[in-house]
N, C-alpha and C positions, 0 to 999 in steps of 0.2 A: 348416688355416690360417684364422685369424680374418679376417673381412672388416671393413674400417673405412671410414668416410666421411671424406674429407678436406675441411676447410673452409679456404679461403684468404682472409685478410683483407688489405686494403691496408695496406702499411707494417708488416706483422707476419709472423712466421715461420709455417710451416704448423702446423696443429693437427689432431690426430687424435681423433675421437670414435667410440666404440663404438656400433654400431647399437642395442643394447639400451638404452644410456644415452640415445640420441636418442629412442627410443620412450617411455621413461620421462619425459623432459623434456616431450615433446609432450603426453602424457596429463596431466601435472601442470599445464601451462599451460591445457589445455582445461578441466580441473576448476576451476581458479582463475577462469577466465572465467565458467563456468557458475554458480559460487558467487556471483560478483559480480553477475551478472544477476538471480539469484533473490533475493538479499538486498536489493538496492537498491530503495528505495521508488519506486512508480510515481507520477510527477507528473501532476496533473490540476488543473483549475480548481475550487478548493474554495469559491468565493464563494457558491454556492447550497447547499452541503452543510451540514447542521446535524447535528453528531454527536449520537448518542442518549445523553443523560446518564443516570446511575444515579439512580433515584428509587424509593423503596419505596411503590409505589401498589397499591391493591387490584386484583384481576383481574376486577372486574365490568365488564360491557359496557353502557355507556350512552354511545354515541358522540356526539362533538361535532366541529364543523367549524371549523378554524382559518382565519385570513385568508390563509394560504399555500395554501389549498384542499387540506389534508391532513386526513383523518378520523382522529381520535384515539379510542382505545377508551373513555376516560372523561375527566372534567375534571381529575383528578389528573395523568394523563399529559400532557395539554395544558399545564397550568400548569408542569410540569417542563421541557418543551421551550421554552415561552415564556420562562422565566427564563434558560435557556441562550442563547436568541436575543438577549435584552436585554443579557446580559453581553458579547455581541459588538457591541453598539452599534446593533442594529436593533430594530424593534418588530414585535409580532405580536399580533393580537387574536382574539377569538372571534366567528365569524360567526353561528353558530346551533347549537342542539342538534340532534343527528341527523347523518347522513352528509352529505358534501359533494356 
């Protein structure tokens, strides 16, 4: 004899759900929640974040220090980030040659 779980809703007749169906639905809901959590972007304060833009710069190491106190591997990398920062309405300058 098959075992079934009875669900009683207010103002409705009795409904019978097979336990296998109940397990399947529970797993499906859990997977949907897990997928929603992993796909949703994590919100954070991006005011100080400067995304790294693509710039075809040489890989030579001649460090320079920016006014944001970040050491860039060379002047080309610094200029690339500076242009991106200026597009966002902020300014950035070169403090000195060498590391910060």
